[in-house]
N, C-alpha and C positions, 0 to 999 in steps of 0.2 A: 420464569424460566424453570426447567426441570431440574437443573443442577447448578449451584453457585460455586465458584472457586473458593476453596478453603483458605484460611489464613496461612496454614502450612504450605499449601501450593504456591501462594504468592511469595512466601519467604524463600522457597526453593528457586522460584524464577528470579528473584532479586539476587540471590547468591550466584546463580548461573550467569546472569548478565554481568556480574562484577568480575568474572574470571575467564572470559572468553577471548581476550585480545590476541591478535596474531602478530608475528614478527614481519618486518618489512623486507622487500627485495625489489630490485629492478627500477625501471623508468617508464611511466606511462606517457602518452601523448599529452601535450599542453602544459604539464606541470613544470614550474620553475624549480621547486624543491620537492620532487615527487616521492611518494611512498607507494609501492605496489605490494599488496598483501598476497600471501600464498592462497591457494584455493580454500574457501571456507568449508569447514567440516559440518557446519550447521549445528542444530541443537544437540545437546548431550544427553537429554533425558530419553530413556527407551520408550518406544511406542508413542512418541510425542512429536508433533510438527510445530516448529516455532515460526511464526509469521509476523511481519512488521510492515507498517505503512507510514509514509512521510510525504507531505507536500514540501518540495525543496524550494519553492518560491523563486524559481529562476536564478538561484544562487544568492539571493538576498537573505539576510538574517532578521529582517524587520519588515513590517507591512508597508514597505516603500518600494517604488519601482526599481528594478535592478539597474536600469539605465543610469541611475543617480550614484551608483557605486563604481569605484575604480576596479580595473581588471584584477589587480592584486587582492583586493578585498573579496571579490567573487571567488577567486582561486582558494583563498583561505577558508571561505565558507564551505566550498565543495569538499575540501580536504577534511574539515570538521565533520561533515556528514558521513564521509567514508570511514572516518575513525569511529564514529558512533555505530555504524553498521558492523565494523570489525569487532568492536567490543560486545555488541549484542548477539552477533553470529546467528542471524535468522536463516532458516532454510529457504524461505521465500520472502522477497522484499518488493513491495509496491511503491512506486514513486510517481508523484504528480507534479505538474508545472516544471517539466524537465526539458531543457533546450539541447538540441543538437547543433543548431546554427541560427543565432538570432542577433540582430543588430543591437538590441538593448542589453545583452550580456556579453558583448565583445566577441561574439562568434565562438565561444568556448563550448566544446562538446561535453555537456554535463553527464551524459549517459556513459561515455567511455571513461571519463574521469572517475566517477563514483564506482563503476564496475571494476576498473583496474585497481584502484586504491583500496577497495573493500575486499577484493579477492573473490567476488561472486563470479563464477565461471560462466554460467549460462544466462542469457537474457533475451528479451524481446521488447522492442520500442515501437510505439505507434504515434505517427505524426498526425495530430488533429488540427494543426494549422501549418501549412507548408507553402510559403511564398519564396520562390527560388531566386529571384533577381530583384535588383532595385535598392533604393535607399532603405526600405523597410523589409528587407529579406528576413525571413524567420522560418524556423522549423522546430516546433515544440509539441509536447503531448504527454503521454503517460508511458510507464514501462514496468516490466517485471524483471527482477534479477533473481537467480536461483542457484542453489548449491548442487542441483542435479538437472538433467535435461528437461527442456520444455517441449512438449509435443503439440502439434496442431496449433501453433500460435496464430492469433488473429487480432486485428485492430479494427475498431469501429469508431469513426468520427461521426458525432451526432448531427452536426450541420443543420440545425433547425432554423437557422437564419444566416445571413451573409457573414456576420462576424463571430459566429459560434466556433470556439476553439476547444471545446470539451469532447471527451470520448472515453473509450476504455481499451484495454489490452487484456486478452484472455489466453490461457494455455492450459494444457492438461499435464499433470505430473503423476509420477508413480513413486511416491516417497517410500523408501525402505522402512521408515519408522511406522508407517501405516500398512505394512505388509505388502507393499507394491500395489495397493489399491489405486485405481484411477481417481484423481481428484481434479476438478477444474478450479483454477485460481484466477482472480480478476483484479486488475488495478483500474480504478474508475475515478473520474473527476466530473462533477456536475455543476451547473450554473450557480454563481454566487449571489445573483441579484433577484431573479424572478422565479416564484414557485411554479408558475405555469410552464416555464421552460424546463425546470427540473423534472416536472412530471412527464414532459415529452421525452427527456433524456432517459427517465426510468422506463418508459414504455418501449423505447428502442433497445434498452439493455435487456429487458425481459424477453423480447422477441429474439434477440441475438443469442442469448444463453440457452433458451429453450431449444433452439434449433441444433444445439450441440449434443442433445440427448440428456438422459437422466443419470447423474453421478453425484457424489458428494461435491459440495460447492463452497468456496470461500471467496467472498467479495470484500475488497479492502479499498479504502481511499478517502479522498476529501469529498464528502457528500454535500457540503455547504448547507446542511440541514440538521436540526435537532430531531430527537425521537418524537416528541409531542404526542405521547401515548399512541403512536403508530397511525395518527390520522392524516399525516402529510406525505410528502414525496418519499421519505425514507420508509414509512409504513407501506406505501404502495410497492416499493421494491421488495420489502420483506414478504409481503403477502404473495406477490406475483411469482416469487422464486422459492417460497418455502424456507426463508431465512429467518434467523433471529439474532438480535444484538446481545451483547453483555450489558445487563442493566443493574449490576450489583452496586451497592452504595459506595464502594471504593472507586468506581469509575470517575475519572477526572476530566475537566474541560481541556480542550486542546488548542483553542484559538482566542486571542492572539498569544503566541508564546511570550514568556516573560514571567514575572512574579505572580501575576493574577489573571490567568486565562478566564474567560467568562462564557465561552460557548463550546459545546461538544459537537464538532462537525466532522471529525475524522473518525471513521468507524471500521470495525472488522465484523462482518456478518457471516454466519455459518449455517449450513443446512441441518436438518433434523437428525441426520445420521452421524453428526459430529458433536463433540462436547468441548466447552471451554474448561481447561484445567487451571489456567491462570490468565490474568489480564492486567496490563499495566500501561500507564501513560508515562513516558520517559521524561526525566528532568532536564537533561542537557539541552540548551537552546542552540540549535543549529539552523533554524529557519524561522519564519513567522508562525509556523504551526509546531505543536509538539508531536513527536513520534509516538505511535501506539504499537505495542507488541503483545502477542497472545500465544499461549501454549494450547494446542488443539490435539485431540485424540479421537479415534473412532469410538462410537458407542459399541457396547457388546452386541452381538448379532441379535439377541432376543429383544433389544430395545429398538432396533431399526424398524421404521414404518414400512408397510408394503409399497412396492413401486407404483405410485399413482400420482396424479396431479397434487402437488404439495399445498399445504395451507399453513398459515401462521398460527403458532400457539400463543395465546395471550400471556404476557409476562406476569410473573408472580411476585 
């Protein structure tokens, strides 16, 4: 990579995350003992965009099907997620394995719950599996939540086979911290089992995002894949869209959440006209995945590549 986050930047991020909690107000839908946060002010650092990604595991806090948990337990887990978001205060939040109406999570609307309790004003949800009626009715997918408006939101359900429930949500933002520059942000979830299916998901992702035009790009989510020197599906995604991951020695594994995660499968990837200033895997356990947060800035204009088909820079 051309630029590694410094120890000082990481310390600044840690301090910022410790002091960004918001005070509660009001009553959201579903909650028995609700907390609704005021609108999030987002990141405090000037000229810096704070982004965060988390797989919410359908409201479960362990790698166990949500249907095995009581409603009250799922509610507590969702409120814990919202509290972590309030404390972290991201400008943009990507969420995966998010239910709007599913039999196995007691038909709780996770999207509304987290959005209202976290104070994220704007959002876009994409249903990648939507069964309206019957014993196994469900509606779940990925979502973006934002401290400012999301323009041209779109959802892509991959549907590479009959039971494929993975996909992405994308939108354009104009963050004041980046001078109002248009940036595309993406929440994505790819297949957990088969590399061939993940590569098909990546191919559909590349086609969908290229069709939106050339602008700075941030892709976040549960990729269900390690970097593997860029030779597998994650590398395909990076090469196809001109993205790069943070590969610093301080990057931590994200799954399974707990004392000893052993796989790094949750990622934030950025295009060449952006820079990582800080990158951190969060400690609080609110899901079966760890949350990841990054501070991102525009590169100075002299460092920006010419507008052409991007390529992947080899990591250093």
